[in-house]
C-alpha positions as a LaTeX table, in Angstrom:
\begin{tabular}{lrrr}
\hline
Residue & $x$ (\AA) & $y$ (\AA) & $z$ (\AA) \\
\hline
Unk1 & 23.66 & 20.21 & $-7.06$ \\
Unk2 & 22.61 & 23.52 & $-5.40$ \\
Unk3 & 19.90 & 23.30 & $-2.82$ \\
Unk4 & 18.02 & 26.07 & $-1.54$ \\
Unk5 & 17.16 & 26.07 & 2.08 \\
Unk6 & 13.48 & 27.13 & 3.38 \\
Unk7 & 11.78 & 27.15 & 6.71 \\
Unk8 & 8.28 & 26.40 & 6.75 \\
Unk9 & 5.29 & 26.33 & 9.16 \\
Unk10 & 4.10 & 23.53 & 10.61 \\
Unk11 & 0.50 & 22.30 & 10.26 \\
Unk12 & $-1.63$ & 19.75 & 12.39 \\
Unk13 & $-3.15$ & 17.03 & 10.56 \\
Unk14 & $-5.82$ & 14.69 & 11.17 \\
Unk15 & $-5.56$ & 11.06 & 11.63 \\
Unk16 & $-7.74$ & 8.68 & 9.82 \\
Unk17 & $-7.99$ & 4.85 & 10.10 \\
Unk18 & $-5.93$ & 3.47 & 6.76 \\
Unk19 & $-8.33$ & 2.44 & 3.96 \\
Unk20 & $-6.75$ & $-1.04$ & 3.89 \\
Unk21 & $-3.48$ & $-2.68$ & 4.53 \\
Unk22 & $-2.01$ & $-6.28$ & 3.97 \\
Unk23 & 1.37 & $-5.38$ & 5.34 \\
Unk24 & 2.60 & $-5.99$ & 9.29 \\
Unk25 & 1.50 & $-3.78$ & 11.99 \\
Unk26 & 5.19 & $-2.62$ & 12.09 \\
Unk27 & 5.43 & $-1.73$ & 8.90 \\
Unk28 & 2.09 & $-0.07$ & 8.61 \\
Unk29 & 3.03 & 2.07 & 11.48 \\
Unk30 & 6.37 & 3.08 & 10.07 \\
Unk31 & 4.81 & 4.09 & 6.91 \\
Unk32 & 2.22 & 6.25 & 8.61 \\
Unk33 & 4.79 & 7.78 & 10.83 \\
Unk34 & 7.13 & 8.48 & 7.80 \\
Unk35 & 4.47 & 10.15 & 5.79 \\
Unk36 & 3.10 & 12.14 & 8.62 \\
Unk37 & 6.66 & 13.43 & 9.64 \\
Unk38 & 7.23 & 14.14 & 5.82 \\
Unk39 & 4.28 & 16.37 & 5.85 \\
Unk40 & 5.22 & 18.15 & 9.17 \\
Unk41 & 8.99 & 18.54 & 8.01 \\
Unk42 & 7.74 & 20.03 & 4.60 \\
Unk43 & 4.70 & 22.03 & 5.65 \\
Unk44 & 2.95 & 20.43 & 2.46 \\
Unk45 & $-0.87$ & 20.11 & 2.61 \\
Unk46 & $-1.46$ & 16.47 & 1.88 \\
Unk47 & $-0.41$ & 12.90 & 0.63 \\
Unk48 & $-1.96$ & 10.03 & $-0.80$ \\
Unk49 & $-0.09$ & 6.74 & $-1.22$ \\
Unk50 & $-1.05$ & 3.42 & $-2.50$ \\
Unk51 & 1.07 & 0.17 & $-2.75$ \\
Unk52 & 0.19 & $-2.81$ & $-4.66$ \\
Unk53 & 1.73 & $-6.32$ & $-5.24$ \\
Unk54 & 0.76 & $-9.13$ & $-7.44$ \\
Unk55 & $-2.23$ & $-7.23$ & $-8.72$ \\
Unk56 & $-3.73$ & $-6.47$ & $-5.40$ \\
Unk57 & $-3.65$ & $-3.41$ & $-3.26$ \\
Unk58 & $-1.72$ & $-4.22$ & $-0.22$ \\
Unk59 & $-1.58$ & $-0.57$ & 1.46 \\
Unk60 & $-3.57$ & 2.47 & 0.73 \\
Unk61 & $-3.80$ & 5.68 & 3.00 \\
Unk62 & $-4.41$ & 9.40 & 3.10 \\
Unk63 & $-2.50$ & 11.84 & 4.96 \\
Unk64 & $-2.82$ & 15.46 & 5.83 \\
Unk65 & $-5.88$ & 17.58 & 3.99 \\
Unk66 & $-7.32$ & 17.56 & 0.52 \\
Unk67 & $-8.70$ & 21.11 & 1.57 \\
Unk68 & $-7.01$ & 22.84 & 4.55 \\
Unk69 & $-9.35$ & 25.74 & 4.57 \\
Unk70 & $-12.39$ & 23.42 & 5.00 \\
Unk71 & $-10.56$ & 20.65 & 7.15 \\
Unk72 & $-11.41$ & 17.90 & 4.57 \\
Unk73 & $-8.95$ & 15.18 & 4.97 \\
Unk74 & $-6.81$ & 13.74 & 2.13 \\
Unk75 & $-7.91$ & 9.99 & 1.35 \\
Unk76 & $-7.35$ & 7.41 & $-1.19$ \\
Unk77 & $-10.40$ & 8.36 & $-3.01$ \\
Unk78 & $-9.16$ & 12.12 & $-3.28$ \\
Unk79 & $-8.65$ & 12.99 & $-6.67$ \\
Unk80 & $-5.36$ & 14.91 & $-7.75$ \\
Unk81 & $-3.53$ & 16.12 & $-10.58$ \\
Unk82 & $-1.43$ & 13.42 & $-12.24$ \\
Unk83 & 0.88 & 16.16 & $-13.96$ \\
Unk84 & 3.14 & 14.03 & $-16.23$ \\
Unk85 & 2.42 & 10.79 & $-15.06$ \\
Unk86 & $-0.61$ & 11.22 & $-17.48$ \\
Unk87 & 2.21 & 10.27 & $-20.08$ \\
Unk88 & 2.65 & 6.49 & $-18.73$ \\
Unk89 & $-1.26$ & 6.41 & $-18.75$ \\
Unk90 & $-1.23$ & 7.35 & $-22.35$ \\
Unk91 & 1.87 & 4.93 & $-23.00$ \\
Unk92 & 0.05 & 2.17 & $-21.37$ \\
Unk93 & $-3.02$ & 2.53 & $-23.77$ \\
Unk94 & $-0.42$ & 2.42 & $-26.67$ \\
Unk95 & 0.95 & $-0.73$ & $-25.44$ \\
Unk96 & $-2.49$ & $-2.03$ & $-25.54$ \\
Unk97 & $-3.17$ & $-1.17$ & $-29.20$ \\
Unk98 & 0.46 & $-2.68$ & $-29.93$ \\
Unk99 & $-0.64$ & $-5.91$ & $-28.23$ \\
Unk100 & $-3.79$ & $-5.97$ & $-30.31$ \\
Unk101 & $-1.88$ & $-5.62$ & $-33.57$ \\
Unk102 & $-3.47$ & $-2.15$ & $-34.30$ \\
Unk103 & $-0.21$ & 0.04 & $-33.93$ \\
Unk104 & 3.33 & 0.01 & $-34.87$ \\
Unk105 & 5.41 & 1.72 & $-32.68$ \\
Unk106 & 8.27 & 2.57 & $-35.70$ \\
Unk107 & 5.69 & 3.38 & $-38.46$ \\
Unk108 & 5.54 & 7.08 & $-39.23$ \\
Unk109 & 2.41 & 8.82 & $-37.65$ \\
Unk110 & 0.99 & 10.12 & $-40.88$ \\
Unk111 & $-0.16$ & 6.48 & $-41.11$ \\
Unk112 & $-2.57$ & 7.17 & $-38.25$ \\
Unk113 & $-3.12$ & 10.96 & $-38.43$ \\
Unk114 & $-3.95$ & 12.14 & $-41.68$ \\
Unk115 & $-4.02$ & 15.81 & $-40.82$ \\
Unk116 & $-0.50$ & 16.02 & $-39.10$ \\
Unk117 & 1.70 & 18.91 & $-40.30$ \\
Unk118 & 4.17 & 17.74 & $-43.18$ \\
Unk119 & 7.32 & 18.48 & $-40.52$ \\
Unk120 & 6.03 & 16.10 & $-38.01$ \\
Unk121 & 4.56 & 13.25 & $-40.57$ \\
Unk122 & 7.23 & 10.89 & $-40.55$ \\
Unk123 & 8.11 & 10.99 & $-36.48$ \\
Unk124 & 7.43 & 7.59 & $-35.13$ \\
Unk125 & 5.21 & 6.67 & $-31.94$ \\
Unk126 & 8.36 & 5.37 & $-30.30$ \\
Unk127 & 10.48 & 8.83 & $-31.00$ \\
Unk128 & 7.44 & 10.60 & $-29.46$ \\
Unk129 & 6.94 & 8.55 & $-26.47$ \\
Unk130 & 10.82 & 8.16 & $-25.86$ \\
Unk131 & 11.32 & 11.93 & $-26.25$ \\
Unk132 & 13.83 & 11.78 & $-29.24$ \\
Unk133 & 11.74 & 13.21 & $-31.79$ \\
Unk134 & 13.12 & 16.84 & $-31.70$ \\
Unk135 & 9.72 & 18.31 & $-30.69$ \\
Unk136 & 9.69 & 21.35 & $-28.30$ \\
Unk137 & 8.30 & 20.87 & $-24.97$ \\
Unk138 & 5.44 & 22.98 & $-25.22$ \\
Unk139 & 4.00 & 25.30 & $-28.01$ \\
Unk140 & 5.23 & 28.78 & $-28.32$ \\
Unk141 & 3.37 & 31.86 & $-26.38$ \\
Unk142 & 0.73 & 31.64 & $-23.63$ \\
Unk143 & $-2.54$ & 31.82 & $-25.89$ \\
Unk144 & $-2.94$ & 28.38 & $-26.01$ \\
Unk145 & $-3.64$ & 28.23 & $-22.12$ \\
Unk146 & $-6.84$ & 30.23 & $-22.25$ \\
Unk147 & $-9.62$ & 27.72 & $-23.55$ \\
Unk148 & $-11.09$ & 24.35 & $-23.22$ \\
Unk149 & $-10.03$ & 22.06 & $-26.20$ \\
Unk150 & $-12.84$ & 19.98 & $-27.25$ \\
Unk151 & $-10.89$ & 17.39 & $-29.27$ \\
Unk152 & $-7.48$ & 16.21 & $-29.89$ \\
Unk153 & $-7.10$ & 17.56 & $-33.25$ \\
Unk154 & $-7.60$ & 21.12 & $-31.79$ \\
Unk155 & $-4.59$ & 20.46 & $-29.28$ \\
Unk156 & $-2.62$ & 19.20 & $-32.33$ \\
Unk157 & $-3.09$ & 22.25 & $-34.06$ \\
Unk158 & $-1.39$ & 24.26 & $-31.63$ \\
Unk159 & 1.81 & 22.70 & $-32.14$ \\
Unk160 & 3.68 & 24.81 & $-34.42$ \\
Unk161 & 7.58 & 24.71 & $-33.73$ \\
Unk162 & 10.12 & 23.54 & $-35.96$ \\
Unk163 & 12.04 & 20.20 & $-34.86$ \\
Unk164 & 14.97 & 21.06 & $-32.75$ \\
Unk165 & 17.12 & 18.46 & $-33.93$ \\
Unk166 & 17.25 & 15.21 & $-36.14$ \\
Unk167 & 14.85 & 12.52 & $-34.83$ \\
Unk168 & 16.89 & 10.07 & $-32.63$ \\
Unk169 & 19.98 & 12.35 & $-32.42$ \\
Unk170 & 19.08 & 13.80 & $-28.94$ \\
Unk171 & 16.80 & 13.26 & $-26.13$ \\
Unk172 & 14.67 & 16.35 & $-25.06$ \\
Unk173 & 11.69 & 15.96 & $-22.93$ \\
Unk174 & 8.23 & 16.79 & $-24.65$ \\
Unk175 & 4.86 & 17.20 & $-23.62$ \\
Unk176 & 3.91 & 18.18 & $-27.07$ \\
Unk177 & 4.61 & 14.83 & $-28.29$ \\
Unk178 & 1.84 & 13.36 & $-26.17$ \\
Unk179 & $-0.84$ & 15.61 & $-28.26$ \\
Unk180 & 0.42 & 13.62 & $-31.18$ \\
Unk181 & $-0.02$ & 10.27 & $-29.36$ \\
Unk182 & $-3.48$ & 10.90 & $-28.65$ \\
Unk183 & $-4.15$ & 11.46 & $-32.15$ \\
Unk184 & $-2.25$ & 8.31 & $-32.98$ \\
Unk185 & $-4.50$ & 6.53 & $-30.51$ \\
Unk186 & $-7.52$ & 8.05 & $-32.00$ \\
Unk187 & $-6.43$ & 6.73 & $-35.62$ \\
Unk188 & $-5.29$ & 3.26 & $-34.65$ \\
Unk189 & $-8.30$ & 2.45 & $-32.53$ \\
Unk190 & $-10.97$ & 4.09 & $-34.62$ \\
Unk191 & $-12.40$ & 5.78 & $-31.52$ \\
Unk192 & $-11.91$ & 9.23 & $-30.05$ \\
Unk193 & $-9.00$ & 9.22 & $-27.48$ \\
Unk194 & $-11.28$ & 9.63 & $-24.38$ \\
Unk195 & $-13.41$ & 6.86 & $-25.30$ \\
Unk196 & $-10.39$ & 4.49 & $-26.16$ \\
Unk197 & $-9.28$ & 5.60 & $-22.61$ \\
Unk198 & $-12.34$ & 4.92 & $-20.78$ \\
Unk199 & $-13.39$ & 1.73 & $-22.73$ \\
Unk200 & $-10.14$ & $-0.09$ & $-23.34$ \\
Unk201 & $-8.27$ & 1.28 & $-20.34$ \\
Unk202 & $-9.92$ & 2.50 & $-17.48$ \\
Unk203 & $-12.83$ & 0.06 & $-17.26$ \\
Unk204 & $-10.83$ & $-2.95$ & $-17.75$ \\
Unk205 & $-8.30$ & $-2.00$ & $-15.07$ \\
Unk206 & $-11.16$ & $-0.63$ & $-12.83$ \\
Unk207 & $-9.71$ & 2.50 & $-12.59$ \\
Unk208 & $-12.99$ & 4.26 & $-11.35$ \\
Unk209 & $-11.78$ & 7.61 & $-10.48$ \\
Unk210 & $-9.26$ & 8.64 & $-13.68$ \\
Unk211 & $-10.60$ & 11.27 & $-15.99$ \\
Unk212 & $-9.73$ & 14.53 & $-17.81$ \\
Unk213 & $-9.71$ & 17.40 & $-15.60$ \\
Unk214 & $-11.93$ & 20.51 & $-16.52$ \\
Unk215 & $-11.38$ & 23.58 & $-14.11$ \\
Unk216 & $-14.60$ & 24.80 & $-15.21$ \\
Unk217 & $-16.46$ & 21.85 & $-13.83$ \\
Unk218 & $-14.65$ & 20.56 & $-11.08$ \\
Unk219 & $-15.91$ & 17.04 & $-9.70$ \\
Unk220 & $-16.85$ & 16.07 & $-6.22$ \\
Unk221 & $-13.77$ & 14.90 & $-4.10$ \\
Unk222 & $-10.99$ & 16.88 & $-6.12$ \\
Unk223 & $-8.24$ & 18.06 & $-3.77$ \\
Unk224 & $-7.59$ & 21.81 & $-3.41$ \\
Unk225 & $-4.19$ & 22.75 & $-5.12$ \\
Unk226 & $-1.27$ & 24.67 & $-3.03$ \\
Unk227 & 2.15 & 26.11 & $-3.78$ \\
Unk228 & 4.82 & 27.41 & $-1.27$ \\
Unk229 & 5.84 & 31.05 & $-1.69$ \\
Unk230 & 8.19 & 32.82 & 0.80 \\
Unk231 & 8.01 & 29.83 & 3.12 \\
Unk232 & 4.31 & 30.07 & 3.29 \\
Unk233 & 1.79 & 27.68 & 1.98 \\
Unk234 & $-0.73$ & 29.08 & $-0.22$ \\
Unk235 & $-3.81$ & 28.08 & $-2.23$ \\
Unk236 & $-3.63$ & 28.16 & $-6.18$ \\
Unk237 & $-6.45$ & 30.49 & $-7.11$ \\
Unk238 & $-6.03$ & 30.85 & $-10.86$ \\
Unk239 & $-5.98$ & 27.15 & $-12.15$ \\
Unk240 & $-4.24$ & 26.79 & $-15.67$ \\
Unk241 & $-6.48$ & 24.79 & $-17.89$ \\
Unk242 & $-4.32$ & 21.55 & $-18.77$ \\
Unk243 & $-7.04$ & 20.47 & $-21.59$ \\
Unk244 & $-4.46$ & 21.47 & $-24.35$ \\
Unk245 & $-1.98$ & 18.73 & $-22.86$ \\
Unk246 & $-4.50$ & 15.97 & $-21.86$ \\
Unk247 & $-2.65$ & 13.02 & $-22.76$ \\
Unk248 & 0.65 & 14.52 & $-21.30$ \\
Unk249 & $-0.33$ & 16.10 & $-18.00$ \\
Unk250 & $-4.26$ & 16.70 & $-18.07$ \\
Unk251 & $-5.77$ & 14.15 & $-16.09$ \\
Unk252 & $-7.14$ & 13.74 & $-12.30$ \\
Unk253 & $-6.68$ & 10.40 & $-10.72$ \\
Unk254 & $-5.93$ & 8.64 & $-7.44$ \\
Unk255 & $-2.90$ & 6.72 & $-5.77$ \\
Unk256 & $-5.17$ & 3.61 & $-6.19$ \\
Unk257 & $-6.10$ & 3.93 & $-9.67$ \\
Unk258 & $-2.27$ & 4.56 & $-10.65$ \\
Unk259 & $-1.34$ & 1.19 & $-8.93$ \\
Unk260 & $-4.10$ & $-0.42$ & $-10.77$ \\
Unk261 & $-3.05$ & 0.82 & $-14.15$ \\
Unk262 & 0.22 & $-1.29$ & $-13.37$ \\
Unk263 & $-1.84$ & $-4.47$ & $-13.50$ \\
Unk264 & $-1.93$ & $-3.98$ & $-17.26$ \\
Unk265 & 1.83 & $-5.03$ & $-17.24$ \\
Unk266 & 1.08 & $-8.28$ & $-15.43$ \\
Unk267 & $-2.22$ & $-9.50$ & $-16.91$ \\
Unk268 & $-3.18$ & $-9.96$ & $-20.55$ \\
Unk269 & $-3.94$ & $-6.24$ & $-21.39$ \\
Unk270 & $-0.49$ & $-5.88$ & $-22.62$ \\
Unk271 & 1.62 & $-8.92$ & $-23.85$ \\
Unk272 & 5.00 & $-9.82$ & $-22.42$ \\
Unk273 & 6.59 & $-9.23$ & $-25.60$ \\
Unk274 & 4.96 & $-5.68$ & $-26.15$ \\
Unk275 & 5.91 & $-4.95$ & $-22.04$ \\
Unk276 & 9.57 & $-5.92$ & $-22.48$ \\
Unk277 & 9.90 & $-3.77$ & $-25.49$ \\
Unk278 & 8.17 & $-0.71$ & $-23.47$ \\
Unk279 & 10.58 & $-1.21$ & $-20.69$ \\
Unk280 & 13.73 & $-1.25$ & $-23.06$ \\
Unk281 & 15.85 & 1.91 & $-23.21$ \\
Unk282 & 15.70 & 3.96 & $-26.50$ \\
Unk283 & 18.93 & 4.20 & $-28.30$ \\
Unk284 & 20.33 & 7.31 & $-29.91$ \\
Unk285 & 21.81 & 7.25 & $-33.52$ \\
Unk286 & 25.33 & 7.54 & $-31.73$ \\
Unk287 & 24.56 & 4.48 & $-29.71$ \\
Unk288 & 23.91 & 6.15 & $-26.40$ \\
Unk289 & 21.11 & 4.81 & $-24.48$ \\
Unk290 & 18.38 & 7.24 & $-22.76$ \\
Unk291 & 17.30 & 5.14 & $-20.13$ \\
Unk292 & 14.04 & 5.80 & $-21.26$ \\
Unk293 & 11.54 & 3.24 & $-23.08$ \\
Unk294 & 8.13 & 3.90 & $-24.37$ \\
Unk295 & 7.54 & 6.87 & $-21.91$ \\
Unk296 & 8.68 & 5.06 & $-18.97$ \\
Unk297 & 11.90 & 5.97 & $-17.32$ \\
Unk298 & 14.33 & 3.28 & $-16.42$ \\
Unk299 & 16.04 & 3.35 & $-13.10$ \\
Unk300 & 17.59 & 1.59 & $-9.91$ \\
Unk301 & 16.67 & 2.23 & $-6.35$ \\
Unk302 & 19.31 & 2.25 & $-3.49$ \\
Unk303 & 18.81 & $-1.51$ & $-2.68$ \\
Unk304 & 19.61 & $-2.62$ & $-6.22$ \\
Unk305 & 16.16 & $-3.20$ & $-7.49$ \\
Unk306 & 15.48 & $-2.26$ & $-11.19$ \\
Unk307 & 12.62 & 0.58 & $-11.38$ \\
Unk308 & 10.34 & 1.50 & $-14.08$ \\
Unk309 & 8.73 & 4.79 & $-13.09$ \\
Unk310 & 7.56 & 8.44 & $-14.00$ \\
Unk311 & 7.35 & 11.35 & $-11.90$ \\
Unk312 & 5.17 & 14.61 & $-12.35$ \\
Unk313 & 5.22 & 18.29 & $-11.40$ \\
Unk314 & 2.84 & 20.80 & $-12.46$ \\
Unk315 & 0.63 & 23.61 & $-10.63$ \\
Unk316 & $-0.43$ & 22.11 & $-7.41$ \\
Unk317 & 0.63 & 18.59 & $-8.05$ \\
Unk318 & 3.76 & 16.54 & $-7.24$ \\
Unk319 & 3.10 & 12.79 & $-8.34$ \\
Unk320 & 5.13 & 9.50 & $-8.91$ \\
Unk321 & 4.32 & 5.68 & $-10.19$ \\
Unk322 & 7.03 & 3.56 & $-9.48$ \\
Unk323 & 6.58 & $-0.36$ & $-10.81$ \\
Unk324 & 9.27 & $-3.16$ & $-9.62$ \\
Unk325 & 8.85 & $-5.46$ & $-12.54$ \\
Unk326 & 10.84 & $-8.38$ & $-11.05$ \\
Unk327 & 8.64 & $-8.20$ & $-7.78$ \\
Unk328 & 5.40 & $-7.04$ & $-9.40$ \\
Unk329 & 5.32 & $-4.39$ & $-6.90$ \\
Unk330 & 3.91 & $-0.90$ & $-7.47$ \\
Unk331 & 4.24 & 2.39 & $-5.45$ \\
Unk332 & 2.23 & 5.40 & $-6.29$ \\
Unk333 & 2.55 & 8.77 & $-4.25$ \\
Unk334 & 0.38 & 12.00 & $-4.99$ \\
Unk335 & 0.77 & 15.63 & $-3.18$ \\
Unk336 & $-1.61$ & 18.23 & $-3.72$ \\
Unk337 & 1.03 & 21.08 & $-4.05$ \\
Unk338 & 3.99 & 22.44 & $-6.22$ \\
Unk339 & 6.97 & 21.54 & $-4.51$ \\
Unk340 & 10.68 & 20.58 & $-4.78$ \\
Unk341 & 10.38 & 16.93 & $-3.50$ \\
Unk342 & 12.67 & 14.07 & $-4.66$ \\
Unk343 & 9.47 & 11.95 & $-4.93$ \\
Unk344 & 10.88 & 8.79 & $-6.81$ \\
Unk345 & 13.21 & 8.16 & $-3.79$ \\
Unk346 & 10.49 & 8.58 & $-1.42$ \\
Unk347 & 8.56 & 5.61 & $-3.38$ \\
Unk348 & 11.57 & 3.58 & $-3.32$ \\
Unk349 & 11.65 & 3.87 & 0.55 \\
Unk350 & 8.15 & 3.15 & 0.98 \\
Unk351 & 8.73 & $-0.12$ & $-1.19$ \\
Unk352 & 11.60 & $-1.24$ & 0.77 \\
Unk353 & 9.09 & $-1.04$ & 4.15 \\
Unk354 & 6.84 & $-3.58$ & 2.65 \\
Unk355 & 9.54 & $-5.95$ & 1.58 \\
Unk356 & 10.00 & $-9.30$ & 3.49 \\
Unk357 & 13.17 & $-8.71$ & 4.91 \\
Unk358 & 15.24 & $-9.26$ & 8.34 \\
Unk359 & 14.63 & $-6.85$ & 11.10 \\
Unk360 & 18.54 & $-6.49$ & 11.84 \\
Unk361 & 21.03 & $-4.02$ & 11.45 \\
Unk362 & 24.85 & $-3.77$ & 12.12 \\
Unk363 & 25.12 & $-2.48$ & 15.78 \\
Unk364 & 24.27 & 0.98 & 14.97 \\
Unk365 & 21.72 & 1.35 & 17.74 \\
Unk366 & 21.33 & 3.02 & 21.06 \\
Unk367 & 23.76 & 5.46 & 19.52 \\
Unk368 & 24.89 & 9.11 & 20.23 \\
Unk369 & 27.94 & 10.43 & 18.74 \\
Unk370 & 29.43 & 13.63 & 17.79 \\
Unk371 & 30.02 & 13.52 & 13.70 \\
Unk372 & 31.65 & 15.38 & 10.92 \\
Unk373 & 29.55 & 15.84 & 7.95 \\
Unk374 & 30.74 & 16.69 & 4.26 \\
Unk375 & 27.97 & 18.33 & 2.40 \\
Unk376 & 28.73 & 18.31 & $-1.53$ \\
Unk377 & 26.68 & 20.81 & $-3.82$ \\
Unk378 & 27.28 & 22.75 & $-7.20$ \\
Unk379 & 29.09 & 25.24 & $-4.78$ \\
Unk380 & 31.45 & 23.01 & $-3.86$ \\
Unk381 & 32.06 & 21.05 & $-0.51$ \\
Unk382 & 31.18 & 22.16 & 2.90 \\
Unk383 & 32.13 & 20.75 & 6.28 \\
Unk384 & 30.30 & 21.00 & 9.41 \\
Unk385 & 29.71 & 19.34 & 12.86 \\
Unk386 & 26.83 & 17.33 & 13.93 \\
Unk387 & 25.27 & 14.92 & 16.66 \\
Unk388 & 23.74 & 11.70 & 15.54 \\
Unk389 & 21.49 & 10.01 & 18.01 \\
Unk390 & 19.49 & 6.51 & 17.64 \\
Unk391 & 17.31 & 4.85 & 20.07 \\
Unk392 & 15.19 & 1.70 & 18.72 \\
Unk393 & 14.00 & 2.35 & 15.41 \\
Unk394 & 14.27 & 6.16 & 15.26 \\
Unk395 & 16.66 & 8.84 & 15.89 \\
Unk396 & 17.84 & 12.37 & 14.95 \\
Unk397 & 20.60 & 13.74 & 12.88 \\
Unk398 & 21.55 & 17.30 & 14.03 \\
Unk399 & 24.11 & 19.79 & 12.59 \\
Unk400 & 25.56 & 23.19 & 13.31 \\
Unk401 & 24.48 & 24.57 & 9.96 \\
Unk402 & 21.86 & 26.52 & 8.75 \\
Unk403 & 21.13 & 23.96 & 5.93 \\
Unk404 & 18.48 & 21.55 & 5.65 \\
Unk405 & 20.13 & 19.01 & 7.78 \\
Unk406 & 20.02 & 21.32 & 10.83 \\
Unk407 & 17.79 & 18.90 & 12.56 \\
Unk408 & 16.15 & 15.97 & 10.84 \\
Unk409 & 14.40 & 12.53 & 12.48 \\
Unk410 & 15.72 & 9.23 & 10.98 \\
Unk411 & 13.92 & 6.06 & 10.76 \\
Unk412 & 15.47 & 2.46 & 10.42 \\
Unk413 & 13.83 & 0.73 & 7.44 \\
Unk414 & 14.02 & $-2.70$ & 8.58 \\
Unk415 & 17.02 & $-4.06$ & 6.59 \\
Unk416 & 20.80 & $-3.71$ & 7.02 \\
Unk417 & 22.25 & $-0.25$ & 7.18 \\
Unk418 & 18.98 & 1.27 & 5.69 \\
Unk419 & 17.44 & 4.19 & 6.78 \\
Unk420 & 15.31 & 7.28 & 5.98 \\
Unk421 & 15.94 & 10.73 & 6.81 \\
Unk422 & 13.14 & 13.20 & 6.95 \\
Unk423 & 14.16 & 16.25 & 5.20 \\
Unk424 & 12.29 & 19.32 & 3.51 \\
Unk425 & 13.24 & 17.80 & 0.29 \\
Unk426 & 11.44 & 14.68 & 1.22 \\
Unk427 & 12.43 & 11.33 & 2.75 \\
Unk428 & 15.97 & 10.68 & 1.44 \\
Unk429 & 18.11 & 7.48 & 1.86 \\
Unk430 & 20.59 & 7.30 & 4.37 \\
Unk431 & 23.22 & 4.46 & 4.78 \\
Unk432 & 24.84 & 4.08 & 8.01 \\
Unk433 & 27.47 & 1.64 & 9.09 \\
Unk434 & 29.95 & 1.06 & 11.98 \\
Unk435 & 32.98 & $-0.63$ & 11.18 \\
Unk436 & 34.17 & 0.11 & 13.88 \\
Unk437 & 33.21 & 3.71 & 14.09 \\
Unk438 & 30.28 & 5.20 & 12.63 \\
Unk439 & 30.48 & 6.12 & 8.98 \\
Unk440 & 27.38 & 6.98 & 6.79 \\
Unk441 & 26.16 & 8.61 & 3.39 \\
Unk442 & 23.13 & 10.44 & 2.62 \\
Unk443 & 22.03 & 10.26 & $-0.97$ \\
Unk444 & 19.90 & 12.38 & $-3.50$ \\
Unk445 & 19.69 & 10.71 & $-6.94$ \\
Unk446 & 16.30 & 11.35 & $-8.48$ \\
Unk447 & 15.57 & 9.21 & $-11.56$ \\
Unk448 & 16.93 & 7.44 & $-14.79$ \\
Unk449 & 20.04 & 5.96 & $-12.94$ \\
Unk450 & 21.91 & 3.40 & $-14.81$ \\
Unk451 & 23.25 & 1.97 & $-11.75$ \\
Unk452 & 22.64 & 1.56 & $-8.06$ \\
Unk453 & 22.74 & 5.06 & $-6.61$ \\
Unk454 & 24.78 & 4.06 & $-3.83$ \\
Unk455 & 27.70 & 3.42 & $-6.65$ \\
Unk456 & 27.79 & 7.44 & $-7.22$ \\
Unk457 & 28.82 & 10.11 & $-4.81$ \\
Unk458 & 26.69 & 10.87 & $-1.97$ \\
Unk459 & 25.28 & 14.29 & $-1.23$ \\
Unk460 & 26.76 & 14.02 & 2.48 \\
Unk461 & 29.17 & 11.97 & 4.01 \\
Unk462 & 29.01 & 11.29 & 7.91 \\
Unk463 & 32.03 & 10.17 & 9.83 \\
Unk464 & 32.24 & 10.06 & 13.79 \\
Unk465 & 34.79 & 12.32 & 15.25 \\
Unk466 & 37.58 & 10.62 & 16.96 \\
\hline
\end{tabular}
């Protein structure tokens, strides 16, 4: 992995009393500290965070700014772009239709979409949602971005490229496929896509702040969108119209609404059998598993927990929703800027903070040691020296490199050997042990892990100098 190093200006962020919390005071304080330190380290404008457990919101808070210029704070009611998290919003509606007996995941979509082009007619809902259909990611050209699409059929008609491969022979991420899935929802339900989403999804789940974005008619409470250029945070002034890919990336929502959506997977909205099917990996014709079910990505966190998740990245947005099915625990993060952040890993670390766990560690405390670090990237290994100091629940990892680990705060997560390192690429998982000398590993692992990320090589290894 090649990581580019950037230095960005720090911003001063407002503090607002959290909206609500059912977690301990210590965990609440650490969540807020990590979120605030993340914004300071990266220079990003704002972050909205919500955590749900057993169909209740147990923590929700906004950090930084929804609008820097007007000094409007980010809150949990601020509406941000979902980017590709819209795909699992659409997938949840598909699960409801399957539960109702109105949709067969493996039937050809021509059964539901009479106007579908012949070359796409025999694709199935499962293939489209699992990205094995052979469809390209986007339509060809750029003209399709210049209008406001008024119907799903209009957005289907712009898909005009031949299949890239025989269905189920490969995996290739495709937003185009979700335009077709919106048409499938219309055919199966007898309602327009937007009507079905509103009446059968958003209203039953109490998702009051989720709706199609219209850049020509912005709603109150929508976050301004930003990006980094030459290490400076800039505002997006020419927003791309996302109506051409509504079902795949075109919504505005809140972190609380994304957590509420996950209640569909623990109540009667989606049956247990359909839920199991949606959370099972698709298998290619050669027997290889994709680690993607019906839109959902299947993965593991570094604490050994199975995760069901999806992230998004688009103009002015970086988002993720992570669900831990064995605990009925959900974490949603939304950032109002385009950025290179390992956002799934951040959500995993916030989830660890709210779990019931012993407040112990293996003697890595009150520590100040010189260390050797080995950084592994696509350019090969690099070695440099550093210093790792810990006092109480926090510390600093410094290195004699100009890389992204030059000076990074670290925080104990409340469980054995587990720490978070605050870096320019987000909160990364740091595992520290002392047996008898200090050793450790910093991990970058993104998504669709087929095993615990700690079973794979770390990005950086740490060893105390003799």
